[in-house]
FIKOLZA-1660 file (N, C-alpha, C; in steps of 0.1 Angstrom, whole numbers, plus 5000, padded with zeros to 4 digits):
% residues 154
   i   px   py   pz ch aa at
   1 3551 4106 1268  A  M  N
   1 3541 4116 1268  A  M CA
   1 3548 4133 1270  A  M  C
   2 3558 4129 1277  A  K  N
   2 3564 4143 1282  A  K CA
   2 3573 4145 1266  A  K  C
   3 3578 4138 1259  A  K  N
   3 3585 4141 1246  A  K CA
   3 3574 4146 1235  A  K  C
   4 3561 4138 1237  A  L  N
   4 3552 4145 1225  A  L CA
   4 3545 4158 1229  A  L  C
   5 3547 4161 1243  A  S  N
   5 3542 4173 1246  A  S CA
   5 3551 4182 1244  A  S  C
   6 3563 4183 1244  A  S  N
   6 3579 4190 1243  A  S CA
   6 3577 4193 1225  A  S  C
   7 3574 4183 1219  A  L  N
   7 3571 4182 1206  A  L CA
   7 3563 4191 1200  A  L  C
   8 3551 4190 1204  A  L  N
   8 3538 4199 1203  A  L CA
   8 3543 4215 1207  A  L  C
   9 3550 4216 1218  A  L  N
   9 3554 4232 1222  A  L CA
   9 3562 4236 1212  A  L  C
  10 3569 4226 1207  A  V  N
  10 3582 4233 1196  A  V CA
  10 3578 4239 1185  A  V  C
  11 3567 4229 1183  A  C  N
  11 3559 4232 1168  A  C CA
  11 3550 4244 1169  A  C  C
  12 3541 4244 1179  A  V  N
  12 3538 4261 1182  A  V CA
  12 3550 4271 1180  A  V  C
  13 3557 4270 1188  A  A  N
  13 3567 4277 1191  A  A CA
  13 3574 4282 1175  A  A  C
  14 3578 4274 1167  A  M  N
  14 3581 4272 1155  A  M CA
  14 3570 4283 1144  A  M  C
  15 3561 4278 1148  A  V  N
  15 3547 4286 1138  A  V CA
  15 3553 4302 1141  A  V  C
  16 3548 4305 1157  A  F  N
  16 3549 4319 1161  A  F CA
  16 3560 4324 1156  A  F  C
  17 3575 4320 1158  A  S  N
  17 3588 4325 1155  A  S CA
  17 3592 4325 1143  A  S  C
  18 3584 4318 1133  A  S  N
  18 3583 4320 1119  A  S CA
  18 3573 4332 1113  A  S  C
  19 3565 4334 1121  A  N  N
  19 3555 4348 1117  A  N CA
  19 3561 4359 1123  A  N  C
  20 3568 4355 1131  A  A  N
  20 3576 4368 1138  A  A CA
  20 3587 4374 1130  A  A  C
  21 3594 4364 1127  A  T  N
  21 3607 4367 1118  A  T CA
  21 3602 4369 1104  A  T  C
  22 3591 4370 1099  A  A  N
  22 3588 4369 1082  A  A CA
  22 3596 4380 1078  A  A  C
  23 3598 4391 1085  A  G  N
  23 3603 4407 1077  A  G CA
  23 3617 4406 1074  A  G  C
  24 3627 4395 1084  A  R  N
  24 3638 4393 1083  A  R CA
  24 3646 4387 1070  A  R  C
  25 3658 4384 1068  A  Q  N
  25 3661 4380 1059  A  Q CA
  25 3667 4365 1061  A  Q  C
  26 3668 4357 1051  A  G  N
  26 3667 4344 1050  A  G CA
  26 3678 4337 1062  A  G  C
  27 3690 4342 1063  A  C  N
  27 3701 4338 1074  A  C CA
  27 3694 4342 1088  A  C  C
  28 3690 4353 1091  A  E  N
  28 3685 4354 1100  A  E CA
  28 3674 4351 1106  A  E  C
  29 3666 4344 1098  A  I  N
  29 3656 4333 1102  A  I CA
  29 3658 4321 1105  A  I  C
  30 3669 4319 1100  A  K  N
  30 3677 4302 1100  A  K CA
  30 3685 4306 1114  A  K  C
  31 3692 4314 1120  A  K  N
  31 3698 4319 1129  A  K CA
  31 3687 4319 1144  A  K  C
  32 3676 4326 1137  A  S  N
  32 3667 4326 1151  A  S CA
  32 3662 4313 1156  A  S  C
  33 3656 4305 1142  A  K  N
  33 3651 4297 1144  A  K CA
  33 3660 4282 1153  A  K  C
  34 3674 4284 1149  A  I  N
  34 3681 4275 1154  A  I CA
  34 3682 4280 1171  A  I  C
  35 3684 4292 1173  A  K  N
  35 3684 4297 1187  A  K CA
  35 3672 4294 1194  A  K  C
  36 3659 4293 1186  A  T  N
  36 3650 4288 1194  A  T CA
  36 3650 4274 1198  A  T  C
  37 3658 4264 1189  A  Q  N
  37 3655 4248 1194  A  Q CA
  37 3667 4248 1203  A  Q  C
  38 3678 4259 1204  A  M  N
  38 3687 4259 1210  A  M CA
  38 3681 4262 1224  A  M  C
  39 3673 4272 1231  A  E  N
  39 3669 4271 1240  A  E CA
  39 3659 4258 1247  A  E  C
  40 3648 4253 1237  A  Y  N
  40 3646 4243 1238  A  Y CA
  40 3656 4229 1249  A  Y  C
  41 3667 4228 1237  A  A  N
  41 3674 4215 1240  A  A CA
  41 3678 4221 1254  A  A  C
  42 3680 4232 1260  A  K  N
  42 3688 4237 1270  A  K CA
  42 3679 4231 1284  A  K  C
  43 3665 4240 1280  A  R  N
  43 3657 4237 1293  A  R CA
  43 3652 4224 1288  A  R  C
  44 3651 4214 1286  A  Y  N
  44 3653 4201 1286  A  Y CA
  44 3665 4193 1289  A  Y  C
  45 3675 4201 1291  A  G  N
  45 3684 4190 1289  A  G CA
  45 3692 4180 1280  A  G  C
  46 3687 4181 1270  A  N  N
  46 3693 4175 1260  A  N CA
  46 3704 4181 1251  A  N  C
  47 3713 4174 1261  A  H  N
  47 3729 4183 1258  A  H CA
  47 3737 4177 1241  A  H  C
  48 3733 4164 1238  A  N  N
  48 3737 4161 1226  A  N CA
  48 3732 4167 1216  A  N  C
  49 3716 4174 1213  A  R  N
  49 3709 4182 1206  A  R CA
  49 3716 4196 1208  A  R  C
  50 3720 4201 1221  A  L  N
  50 3724 4216 1221  A  L CA
  50 3738 4218 1211  A  L  C
  51 3747 4203 1213  A  A  N
  51 3758 4203 1207  A  A CA
  51 3760 4204 1192  A  A  C
  52 3747 4196 1185  A  G  N
  52 3744 4197 1173  A  G CA
  52 3738 4213 1168  A  G  C
  53 3732 4215 1176  A  L  N
  53 3727 4229 1170  A  L CA
  53 3736 4242 1169  A  L  C
  54 3747 4237 1180  A  E  N
  54 3758 4252 1180  A  E CA
  54 3765 4246 1167  A  E  C
  55 3768 4238 1164  A  R  N
  55 3774 4233 1155  A  R CA
  55 3769 4241 1144  A  R  C
  56 3756 4236 1139  A  A  N
  56 3748 4244 1129  A  A CA
  56 3748 4258 1130  A  A  C
  57 3747 4263 1141  A  L  N
  57 3746 4278 1144  A  L CA
  57 3759 4283 1139  A  L  C
  58 3772 4279 1141  A  A  N
  58 3782 4280 1135  A  A CA
  58 3786 4281 1122  A  A  C
  59 3778 4269 1117  A  R  N
  59 3783 4269 1099  A  R CA
  59 3770 4279 1096  A  R  C
  60 3760 4283 1099  A  V  N
  60 3751 4291 1093  A  V CA
  60 3759 4307 1094  A  V  C
  61 3763 4308 1105  A  E  N
  61 3777 4322 1105  A  E CA
  61 3784 4320 1098  A  E  C
  62 3790 4312 1097  A  A  N
  62 3803 4311 1085  A  A CA
  62 3800 4310 1073  A  A  C
  63 3788 4306 1068  A  A  N
  63 3788 4303 1052  A  A CA
  63 3773 4308 1050  A  A  C
  64 3767 4312 1056  A  C  N
  64 3750 4317 1053  A  C CA
  64 3753 4329 1043  A  C  C
  65 3744 4332 1033  A  S  N
  65 3747 4345 1027  A  S CA
  65 3729 4348 1025  A  S  C
  66 3726 4359 1028  A  D  N
  66 3710 4359 1026  A  D CA
  66 3705 4360 1009  A  D  C
  67 3715 4360 1001  A  G  N
  67 3713 4354 0986  A  G CA
  67 3707 4342 0985  A  G  C
  68 3711 4334 0991  A  Y  N
  68 3711 4319 0992  A  Y CA
  68 3700 4313 0989  A  Y  C
  69 3696 4305 0980  A  S  N
  69 3681 4298 0984  A  S CA
  69 3678 4290 0995  A  S  C
  70 3690 4278 0996  A  G  N
  70 3688 4268 1003  A  G CA
  70 3684 4257 0999  A  G  C
  71 3684 4256 0987  A  A  N
  71 3677 4242 0980  A  A CA
  71 3687 4229 0983  A  A  C
  72 3702 4228 0983  A  S  N
  72 3711 4219 0987  A  S CA
  72 3719 4220 1002  A  S  C
  73 3712 4229 1007  A  Y  N
  73 3726 4233 1018  A  Y CA
  73 3718 4227 1033  A  Y  C
  74 3724 4220 1036  A  R  N
  74 3725 4215 1047  A  R CA
  74 3730 4218 1060  A  R  C
  75 3725 4220 1069  A  L  N
  75 3732 4227 1084  A  L CA
  75 3740 4216 1089  A  L  C
  76 3738 4206 1089  A  D  N
  76 3748 4196 1096  A  D CA
  76 3758 4191 1086  A  D  C
  77 3761 4197 1075  A  G  N
  77 3769 4191 1063  A  G CA
  77 3767 4175 1057  A  G  C
  78 3755 4171 1058  A  Y  N
  78 3754 4161 1053  A  Y CA
  78 3749 4165 1037  A  Y  C
  79 3755 4152 1029  A  S  N
  79 3758 4160 1014  A  S CA
  79 3745 4147 1007  A  S  C
  80 3741 4137 1013  A  G  N
  80 3735 4127 1008  A  G CA
  80 3740 4117 1003  A  G  C
  81 3758 4119 1000  A  A  N
  81 3766 4107 0998  A  A CA
  81 3765 4096 1005  A  A  C
  82 3772 4081 0999  A  S  N
  82 3767 4073 1009  A  S CA
  82 3784 4070 1016  A  S  C
  83 3786 4082 1024  A  H  N
  83 3800 4084 1030  A  H CA
  83 3799 4081 1044  A  H  C
  84 3807 4074 1048  A  R  N
  84 3810 4074 1066  A  R CA
  84 3812 4080 1074  A  R  C
  85 3809 4087 1083  A  L  N
  85 3812 4096 1090  A  L CA
  85 3829 4092 1098  A  L  C
  86 3830 4077 1099  A  D  N
  86 3842 4072 1102  A  D CA
  86 3853 4069 1095  A  D  C
  87 3846 4070 1081  A  G  N
  87 3858 4065 1071  A  G CA
  87 3860 4055 1069  A  G  C
  88 3849 4043 1072  A  Y  N
  88 3848 4033 1072  A  Y CA
  88 3846 4032 1055  A  Y  C
  89 3850 4023 1046  A  S  N
  89 3846 4019 1031  A  S CA
  89 3839 4008 1031  A  S  C
  90 3835 3999 1039  A  G  N
  90 3827 3991 1037  A  G CA
  90 3832 3973 1035  A  G  C
  91 3848 3980 1031  A  A  N
  91 3856 3968 1028  A  A CA
  91 3860 3960 1042  A  A  C
  92 3867 3950 1039  A  S  N
  92 3868 3939 1054  A  S CA
  92 3883 3946 1058  A  S  C
  93 3881 3952 1069  A  H  N
  93 3896 3956 1076  A  H CA
  93 3903 3942 1077  A  H  C
  94 3901 3929 1079  A  R  N
  94 3907 3920 1082  A  R CA
  94 3909 3912 1069  A  R  C
  95 3927 3907 1070  A  L  N
  95 3928 3901 1055  A  L CA
  95 3919 3883 1053  A  L  C
  96 3915 3878 1066  A  D  N
  96 3912 3868 1069  A  D CA
  96 3898 3866 1066  A  D  C
  97 3893 3877 1064  A  G  N
  97 3875 3880 1064  A  G CA
  97 3868 3885 1073  A  G  C
  98 3859 3877 1079  A  Y  N
  98 3847 3882 1089  A  Y CA
  98 3854 3887 1100  A  Y  C
  99 3850 3897 1106  A  S  N
  99 3853 3899 1118  A  S CA
  99 3841 3904 1129  A  S  C
 100 3839 3894 1138  A  G  N
 100 3825 3897 1145  A  G CA
 100 3820 3908 1148  A  G  C
 101 3831 3916 1160  A  A  N
 101 3830 3926 1169  A  A CA
 101 3832 3935 1162  A  A  C
 102 3841 3940 1147  A  S  N
 102 3841 3949 1140  A  S CA
 102 3828 3955 1131  A  S  C
 103 3824 3942 1129  A  H  N
 103 3812 3940 1122  A  H CA
 103 3799 3948 1131  A  H  C
 104 3799 3944 1142  A  R  N
 104 3790 3946 1153  A  R CA
 104 3792 3963 1154  A  R  C
 105 3800 3968 1156  A  Q  N
 105 3805 3980 1161  A  Q CA
 105 3801 3990 1147  A  Q  C
 106 3800 3984 1134  A  D  N
 106 3796 3992 1122  A  D CA
 106 3784 3991 1121  A  D  C
 107 3778 3981 1122  A  K  N
 107 3761 3980 1123  A  K CA
 107 3759 3992 1131  A  K  C
 108 3763 3992 1150  A  I  N
 108 3757 4003 1155  A  I CA
 108 3762 4015 1151  A  I  C
 109 3771 4016 1147  A  Q  N
 109 3774 4029 1139  A  Q CA
 109 3764 4037 1126  A  Q  C
 110 3762 4026 1125  A  G  N
 110 3752 4028 1108  A  G CA
 110 3740 4033 1116  A  G  C
 111 3733 4024 1123  A  K  N
 111 3722 4027 1133  A  K CA
 111 3720 4044 1136  A  K  C
 112 3733 4047 1144  A  E  N
 112 3734 4060 1151  A  E CA
 112 3734 4069 1138  A  E  C
 113 3743 4067 1126  A  D  N
 113 3739 4078 1119  A  D CA
 113 3726 4078 1113  A  D  C
 114 3719 4066 1115  A  K  N
 114 3700 4068 1111  A  K CA
 114 3698 4080 1117  A  K  C
 115 3699 4075 1128  A  V  N
 115 3692 4079 1137  A  V CA
 115 3688 4097 1138  A  V  C
 116 3707 4101 1135  A  R  N
 116 3708 4115 1136  A  R CA
 116 3701 4117 1123  A  R  C
 117 3702 4112 1110  A  R  N
 117 3697 4116 1097  A  R CA
 117 3679 4119 1103  A  R  C
 118 3674 4110 1112  A  R  N
 118 3658 4109 1111  A  R CA
 118 3658 4122 1121  A  R  C
 119 3664 4122 1132  A  E  N
 119 3664 4139 1138  A  E CA
 119 3667 4148 1130  A  E  C
 120 3674 4152 1121  A  I  N
 120 3675 4162 1113  A  I CA
 120 3661 4165 1102  A  I  C
 121 3659 4152 1100  A  E  N
 121 3644 4150 1091  A  E CA
 121 3631 4155 1102  A  E  C
 122 3634 4152 1111  A  L  N
 122 3621 4159 1122  A  L CA
 122 3623 4170 1124  A  L  C
 123 3634 4177 1124  A  D  N
 123 3637 4188 1128  A  D CA
 123 3632 4200 1114  A  D  C
 124 3632 4193 1103  A  R  N
 124 3628 4204 1091  A  R CA
 124 3613 4200 1090  A  R  C
 125 3611 4187 1091  A  A  N
 125 3591 4187 1093  A  A CA
 125 3588 4200 1108  A  A  C
 126 3594 4201 1117  A  I  N
 126 3588 4210 1127  A  I CA
 126 3588 4222 1121  A  I  C
 127 3598 4225 1115  A  A  N
 127 3605 4239 1110  A  A CA
 127 3591 4243 1100  A  A  C
 128 3589 4233 1088  A  S  N
 128 3580 4231 1079  A  S CA
 128 3565 4236 1085  A  S  C
 129 3562 4232 1097  A  G  N
 129 3548 4234 1103  A  G CA
 129 3538 4226 1097  A  G  C
 130 3540 4211 1092  A  D  N
 130 3530 4205 1086  A  D CA
 130 3529 4191 1096  A  D  C
 131 3519 4192 1102  A  M  N
 131 3516 4182 1117  A  M CA
 131 3520 4168 1110  A  M  C
 132 3512 4166 1096  A  E  N
 132 3513 4153 1092  A  E CA
 132 3528 4147 1090  A  E  C
 133 3534 4159 1082  A  K  N
 133 3549 4156 1084  A  K CA
 133 3557 4153 1093  A  K  C
 134 3554 4165 1105  A  V  N
 134 3559 4158 1117  A  V CA
 134 3556 4145 1126  A  V  C
 135 3544 4140 1126  A  R  N
 135 3538 4124 1126  A  R CA
 135 3549 4117 1121  A  R  C
 136 3547 4116 1108  A  N  N
 136 3555 4106 1101  A  N CA
 136 3567 4105 1106  A  N  C
 137 3576 4119 1104  A  K  N
 137 3592 4117 1107  A  K CA
 137 3592 4117 1120  A  K  C
 138 3586 4117 1130  A  A  N
 138 3587 4115 1147  A  A CA
 138 3585 4097 1146  A  A  C
 139 3575 4091 1139  A  H  N
 139 3574 4074 1139  A  H CA
 139 3585 4069 1133  A  H  C
 140 3591 4076 1119  A  K  N
 140 3603 4071 1117  A  K CA
 140 3620 4073 1125  A  K  C
 141 3618 4080 1133  A  L  N
 141 3627 4082 1143  A  L CA
 141 3624 4077 1152  A  L  C
 142 3616 4071 1156  A  N  N
 142 3612 4062 1168  A  N CA
 142 3615 4049 1165  A  N  C
 143 3610 4047 1151  A  E  N
 143 3618 4030 1145  A  E CA
 143 3631 4032 1145  A  E  C
 144 3638 4042 1139  A  A  N
 144 3652 4041 1141  A  A CA
 144 3660 4038 1157  A  A  C
 145 3652 4044 1165  A  K  N
 145 3659 4042 1176  A  K CA
 145 3655 4030 1182  A  K  C
 146 3645 4022 1180  A  Q  N
 146 3644 4008 1184  A  Q CA
 146 3654 4000 1176  A  Q  C
 147 3655 4002 1162  A  E  N
 147 3665 3996 1158  A  E CA
 147 3679 3996 1163  A  E  C
 148 3682 4007 1166  A  L  N
 148 3695 4009 1173  A  L CA
 148 3697 4001 1189  A  L  C
 149 3686 4005 1191  A  A  N
 149 3684 3997 1205  A  A CA
 149 3686 3979 1206  A  A  C
 150 3681 3978 1195  A  E  N
 150 3681 3960 1191  A  E CA
 150 3697 3961 1188  A  E  C
 151 3702 3968 1179  A  A  N
 151 3718 3962 1176  A  A CA
 151 3728 3965 1189  A  A  C
 152 3723 3976 1197  A  R  N
 152 3730 3978 1207  A  R CA
 152 3730 3963 1214  A  R  C
 153 3718 3955 1217  A  R  N
 153 3714 3946 1224  A  R CA
 153 3724 3934 1224  A  R  C
 154 3726 3930 1211  A  W  N
 154 3729 3919 1206  A  W CA
 154 3746 3923 1205  A  W  C
% end
């Protein structure tokens, strides 16, 4: 319930902040929205989220230009390609075949990556202000978190 109320609070704040920043250019709007989310992350003690937002703010400050449309720019650097953050190529690391421990770690890492992607999708939905989209993305995020918890149990 607390998460739902904080999610609604973020949605309302994003709507008001987008109206307040309507006169500013694209990069300033992006920075403002990220800083607003950082304030919420600090307020609710979400340190992992705060770290991600700090990285996103640094990327916006380094690479954003007001003439950019934002069509394919991702704040988190995700390109949509099927590459792994840890460099894992999908090939077996062992010459003799299957390794249960490394397979389990790879599965957990994949689920963690999925949770991170779902969090980003939810943030975008919140930024768009479409409540149906927010509910849908929040549901998908919860499913991904359940899958991660299940992968960690085994």
